[in-house]
C-alpha positions in Angstrom: 241.8 -32.0 47.4 238.1 -32.3 48.4 235.0 -32.1 46.3 234.2 -28.7 47.7 237.4 -27.3 46.2 237.1 -28.9 42.8 233.4 -28.6 42.0 232.2 -25.4 40.4 228.9 -23.9 41.6 226.1 -24.0 39.0 225.7 -20.2 39.0 229.5 -19.8 38.3 229.4 -22.2 35.4 226.3 -20.6 33.9 227.8 -17.1 34.2 231.0 -18.3 32.6 229.0 -19.5 29.6 226.6 -16.5 29.3 229.5 -14.0 29.5 230.9 -15.5 26.3 227.7 -15.4 24.4 226.8 -12.4 22.2 223.5 -11.6 20.7 223.0 -12.2 17.0 222.6 -9.2 14.7 218.9 -8.3 14.2 217.1 -8.9 11.0 213.8 -7.9 9.5 211.5 -10.9 8.7 207.9 -11.4 7.7 205.6 -11.3 10.7 204.3 -14.8 9.8 207.7 -16.2 10.5 208.4 -14.3 13.7 206.5 -16.5 16.2 208.6 -17.2 19.3 211.4 -14.7 18.3 212.4 -11.6 20.3 211.8 -8.1 19.1 215.1 -6.2 18.5 213.6 -2.7 18.9 210.4 -1.0 20.0 207.4 -1.1 17.7 205.3 2.1 17.5 201.9 2.5 16.0 201.7 4.6 12.7 197.9 5.1 13.2 195.0 4.9 15.6 193.5 1.5 16.4 190.7 1.3 15.7 191.2 3.9 13.0 187.7 5.2 13.2 184.8 5.3 15.6 182.8 2.0 15.3 180.3 -0.1 17.1 181.1 -2.9 19.6 177.8 -4.7 19.0 175.0 -5.2 16.5 172.1 -2.8 17.1 171.0 0.7 16.2 173.1 3.9 16.1 171.2 6.8 17.6 171.1 9.9 19.7 171.0 9.0 23.4 168.7 11.9 24.2 166.0 10.2 22.0 165.9 7.3 24.4 165.1 9.2 27.5 162.3 7.5 29.4 162.4 4.3 27.3 161.4 1.1 29.1 159.8 -2.3 28.6 156.4 -0.8 29.4 157.0 2.4 27.5 159.3 1.9 24.5 160.4 4.7 22.2 159.8 4.4 18.5 162.6 5.5 16.2 162.7 5.7 12.4 165.3 3.5 10.8 166.8 5.6 7.9 169.8 3.4 6.9 171.6 0.1 7.4 175.4 0.1 7.9 177.4 -3.2 7.6 181.1 -3.6 8.5 183.1 -2.3 5.6 180.4 0.2 4.5 181.9 3.6 3.9 178.7 5.7 4.5 177.8 8.3 7.0 174.0 8.8 6.9 172.5 11.9 8.5 170.4 11.2 11.6 167.8 13.7 12.7 165.7 13.8 15.8 164.0 10.4 16.6 166.0 8.7 13.8 168.4 5.7 13.9 170.5 3.5 11.7 170.7 -0.3 11.8 174.4 -1.1 12.4 176.6 -4.2 12.5 179.5 -4.9 14.8 182.6 -3.1 13.6 180.8 -0.7 11.2 181.5 3.0 11.4 179.1 5.0 13.5 177.4 8.0 11.9 178.7 11.4 13.0 175.2 12.4 14.3 175.0 9.3 16.6 176.6 9.3 20.1 175.6 5.7 21.1 174.4 2.3 20.0 171.7 0.3 21.5 172.1 -3.5 21.3 169.7 -5.3 19.1 168.4 -7.5 21.9 167.0 -4.3 23.6 164.9 -3.5 20.5 162.2 -5.0 18.3 160.5 -3.9 15.1 157.6 -1.5 15.6 154.4 -3.4 14.7 152.5 -0.2 14.2 154.9 1.9 12.2 156.6 0.2 9.3 160.4 1.0 9.2 160.6 1.9 12.8 162.2 0.2 15.7 161.1 0.1 19.4 163.7 0.9 22.0 163.1 -0.6 25.4 165.8 1.1 27.5 167.7 4.3 27.9 171.2 4.5 26.7 174.0 6.8 27.7 176.5 8.6 25.4 179.3 6.2 24.4 177.3 3.0 25.0 178.7 0.3 22.7 180.9 2.8 21.0 184.6 2.1 20.3 186.4 5.4 19.8 189.2 5.9 17.3 192.5 5.1 19.1 190.8 3.5 22.1 193.0 0.4 21.7 196.2 2.0 20.4 197.0 5.7 19.7 199.1 6.9 16.8 202.8 7.1 18.0 202.2 4.8 20.9 204.8 2.1 21.7 202.8 -1.1 21.3 205.6 -3.7 21.7 208.8 -3.1 23.6 212.2 -4.4 22.5 212.8 -7.7 24.2 209.2 -8.8 23.8 208.7 -12.4 22.7 206.5 -12.6 19.6 203.3 -14.4 20.4 200.2 -15.0 18.2 198.6 -11.9 19.9 201.7 -9.8 19.0 201.5 -10.9 15.4 197.8 -9.9 15.4 198.8 -6.4 16.7 201.5 -6.0 14.1 199.1 -7.1 11.3 196.5 -4.6 12.5 199.0 -1.8 12.2 200.0 -2.8 8.7 203.4 -4.2 9.5 204.6 -6.8 7.0 208.1 -7.2 8.5 209.4 -6.8 12.0 213.0 -6.4 13.4 213.9 -9.5 15.5 216.9 -11.5 16.6 217.1 -14.5 14.2 216.3 -18.0 15.1 219.5 -19.8 16.1 220.7 -22.6 13.8 222.0 -25.3 16.1 224.1 -28.3 14.9 224.0 -31.6 16.8 227.0 -34.0 16.5 227.4 -37.4 18.0 231.0 -38.7 18.3 232.2 -42.2 18.9 232.8 -45.4 16.8 230.7 -47.3 19.3 227.5 -45.5 18.3 224.9 -46.8 15.8 221.5 -45.9 14.5 220.7 -49.4 13.4 217.5 -51.1 14.5 219.2 -54.5 14.1 220.3 -56.4 17.2 223.4 -54.7 18.7 226.8 -56.1 18.2 229.0 -56.4 21.3 230.4 -53.0 22.5 227.9 -51.1 20.3 225.2 -48.8 21.6 222.3 -47.0 19.9 222.6 -43.2 19.7 219.7 -41.9 21.8 221.3 -38.6 22.8 221.3 -37.0 19.3 217.5 -37.6 18.6 216.6 -36.4 22.1 218.8 -33.2 21.8 217.5 -32.5 18.3 213.9 -32.6 19.7 214.9 -30.4 22.7 216.4 -27.9 20.3 213.3 -27.8 18.1 211.0 -27.7 21.2 213.0 -24.6 22.5 212.2 -22.7 19.3 215.6 -23.1 17.6 216.4 -24.6 14.2 217.9 -28.1 14.7 220.4 -29.6 12.2 221.4 -33.2 12.4 225.1 -33.7 11.5 225.0 -37.4 12.3 227.6 -39.6 14.0 231.3 -38.9 13.5 233.6 -41.8 14.2 236.7 -41.6 16.4 239.0 -40.3 13.7 241.0 -37.1 14.1 240.6 -35.9 10.6 236.9 -36.6 10.5 236.3 -34.9 13.8 238.2 -31.8 12.8 236.3 -31.6 9.6 232.9 -32.0 11.2 233.5 -29.4 13.9 235.1 -26.9 11.6 232.2 -27.1 9.1 229.7 -26.9 11.9 231.4 -23.8 13.3 231.4 -22.2 9.8 227.7 -22.9 9.0 225.8 -22.8 12.3 225.3 -20.5 15.2 226.0 -23.1 17.9 227.1 -26.7 18.3 225.9 -29.3 20.7 227.7 -32.6 21.3 227.6 -35.2 24.1 230.0 -37.6 25.7 233.7 -37.4 26.4 233.6 -34.3 28.6 234.6 -35.8 32.0 237.8 -34.4 33.4 239.5 -37.8 33.4 238.2 -39.0 30.1 240.7 -40.0 27.4 238.9 -39.1 24.3 240.1 -38.1 20.8 237.2 -35.6 20.7 238.6 -33.7 23.6 242.0 -33.2 22.0 240.4 -32.1 18.7 238.2 -29.6 20.5 241.1 -28.3 22.6 243.1 -27.7 19.4 240.2 -26.1 17.5 239.4 -23.7 20.3 243.0 -22.5 20.6 243.3 -24.2 24.0 240.3 -22.2 25.3 237.9 -25.2 25.6 237.0 -25.6 29.3 236.1 -28.9 30.9 234.2 -28.4 34.1 232.9 -30.4 37.1 229.7 -28.6 38.1 228.3 -29.1 41.6 225.0 -30.6 40.3 223.6 -34.1 40.0 223.1 -35.4 37.3 225.1 -33.6 34.6 228.2 -32.9 36.6 230.7 -32.9 33.7 230.3 -30.1 31.2 232.5 -28.5 28.5 232.2 -25.2 26.8 234.3 -23.2 24.4 234.3 -21.2 21.2 235.4 -22.6 17.8 236.0 -19.7 15.4 233.6 -17.7 17.5 230.9 -20.3 17.5 229.9 -21.7 20.9 230.2 -25.4 21.5 228.4 -27.1 24.3 229.9 -30.4 25.4 227.2 -32.3 27.3 227.6 -35.5 29.4 227.2 -38.9 27.6 224.5 -40.3 29.9 221.0 -39.6 28.3 219.4 -37.9 31.3 222.5 -35.9 32.1 222.7 -34.7 28.5 219.1 -33.3 28.6 219.6 -31.8 32.1 222.8 -30.1 30.9 221.1 -28.8 27.8 218.4 -27.3 30.0 220.8 -25.6 32.4 223.5 -24.4 30.0 222.9 -24.7 26.3 219.2 -23.6 26.2 219.7 -20.4 28.1 222.8 -19.5 26.2 221.2 -19.9 22.9 218.1 -17.9 24.0 220.5 -15.1 25.0 222.0 -15.3 21.5 218.4 -14.9 20.2 218.0 -11.7 22.3 215.8 -13.1 25.1 216.0 -10.9 28.2 215.0 -13.9 30.4 216.8 -16.9 29.1 216.2 -19.2 32.1 213.0 -21.0 32.7 211.0 -19.6 35.6 211.4 -21.3 39.0 208.2 -22.2 40.7 207.6 -23.4 44.3 205.8 -26.8 44.8 204.9 -28.8 47.8 206.5 -32.2 48.3 204.0 -35.1 48.2 206.5 -37.5 49.7 209.6 -37.3 51.9 213.0 -37.0 50.0 216.2 -38.4 51.4 219.6 -37.6 49.9 223.3 -37.6 50.9 225.4 -34.5 51.5 227.7 -34.4 48.5 228.2 -30.7 47.8 225.8 -30.8 44.9 222.4 -29.5 44.0 220.2 -32.4 42.8 217.9 -32.1 39.9 215.3 -34.9 40.2 212.9 -36.0 37.5 209.4 -35.3 38.8 205.8 -34.5 37.9 203.8 -31.6 39.3 200.1 -30.8 39.2 197.8 -28.3 40.8 195.4 -29.2 43.6 193.1 -26.4 44.8 195.5 -23.8 43.4 198.6 -25.4 45.1 201.4 -26.9 43.1 202.3 -30.4 44.3 205.3 -32.4 43.1 206.2 -36.1 43.2 209.5 -37.6 42.2 210.0 -40.5 39.8 211.2 -43.8 41.1 214.4 -44.1 39.0 216.8 -41.2 39.3 220.0 -42.7 37.9 221.4 -40.8 35.0 220.9 -43.5 32.4 217.2 -44.0 33.2 215.8 -42.0 30.3 212.3 -43.5 30.6 211.7 -41.6 33.8 212.7 -38.4 32.2 210.1 -39.0 29.4 207.3 -39.1 31.9 208.4 -36.1 33.9 207.1 -32.5 33.4 209.6 -30.8 35.7 212.9 -30.9 37.5 212.7 -30.7 41.2 215.6 -28.6 42.6 216.9 -30.2 45.8 219.6 -28.2 47.7 222.3 -29.6 49.9 220.8 -31.5 52.8 219.6 -34.9 53.9 215.9 -35.1 54.7 213.1 -33.0 53.1 209.8 -33.8 54.6 206.5 -34.1 52.8 204.8 -30.8 52.9 208.0 -28.8 52.4 208.1 -26.4 49.5 211.0 -26.7 47.0 211.7 -25.0 43.6 210.8 -26.8 40.4 211.8 -26.1 36.8 208.8 -26.7 34.5 209.9 -28.5 31.3 207.0 -27.5 29.0 208.5 -26.7 25.5 208.1 -23.5 23.6 204.9 -23.0 21.6 
């Protein structure tokens, strides 16, 4: 049997996972806690924004007809009959050739149809309490009409919108204290294996430090999820069963790494097979790195079995776990956007039936994205991943010349 018959295309594996992920039930939470979450339903405005006619600048509220003919050489003198600051609930009457000093955001008198900016005026040195106007204004100048931003009943945020700082500002301006969203996923991370340690002491023979768990916890937090560290579980059947059962009962998703290759003999695999009712699937995906991947449901909770190599674990998280958890959180676009970038250097690779995801860095030069790969591309070389800001997607082929454009996946984390 050849590799082309045994390897699963990336899109097939991703679809298999996403088809088994269901959205969480929406909840209403305080808008201050909603940053990064996805709206579960449309939000409409209960009122006009702004709620009243107000000024867009400091100046003088007046009748535009009173400024006809005004210029630097021939200013118009207007009586100032009132001063209106933001928050003042007053509506002074303005007669012919009268004005009101007004501050940005203050309500405009009903008799005024425009505002002249303060820099186009000066005190009248000859008439105390008057102001000189040096230019004509048109009706509506520097006036923000009620509802000019948002009208009552208007849909201001659509279901599926990601909550940003600006969206929180809009919600606050409309008086919303809570908003319906899909809740932030609680993701448990478990490391398995008696060979793992967290000790800073010199390593004993056959022991390795657990770098995957801290890296995955950070990737989870950086993606906008809640990360929970369940520690290292030794190679003990009862301990593994207990850890995975408790994780499935208390969290929305489980991420673990290692022991997912098809040929692996691993106690963890047998435990997961039993807990999933035999539905845990171990795959060989047509990608490099991160070929081995496992996925299944334990009591309805998705479990993502990532490869043991550090780089492979992070790449697998990006391609499978992250988009699946984002779907759970209601995101309509769970995958990172693909951008096109120009190769700085030639790339050579072997034909192996796989899409290669190379650690790389991209930057913009005169509006063009350019990408350079890192020197070390083996799946254990985590240091090169640390200095990368994207994954370069290299399709099947042998030579890709400098100047060619290939897709990249930016790796910037959620804000």
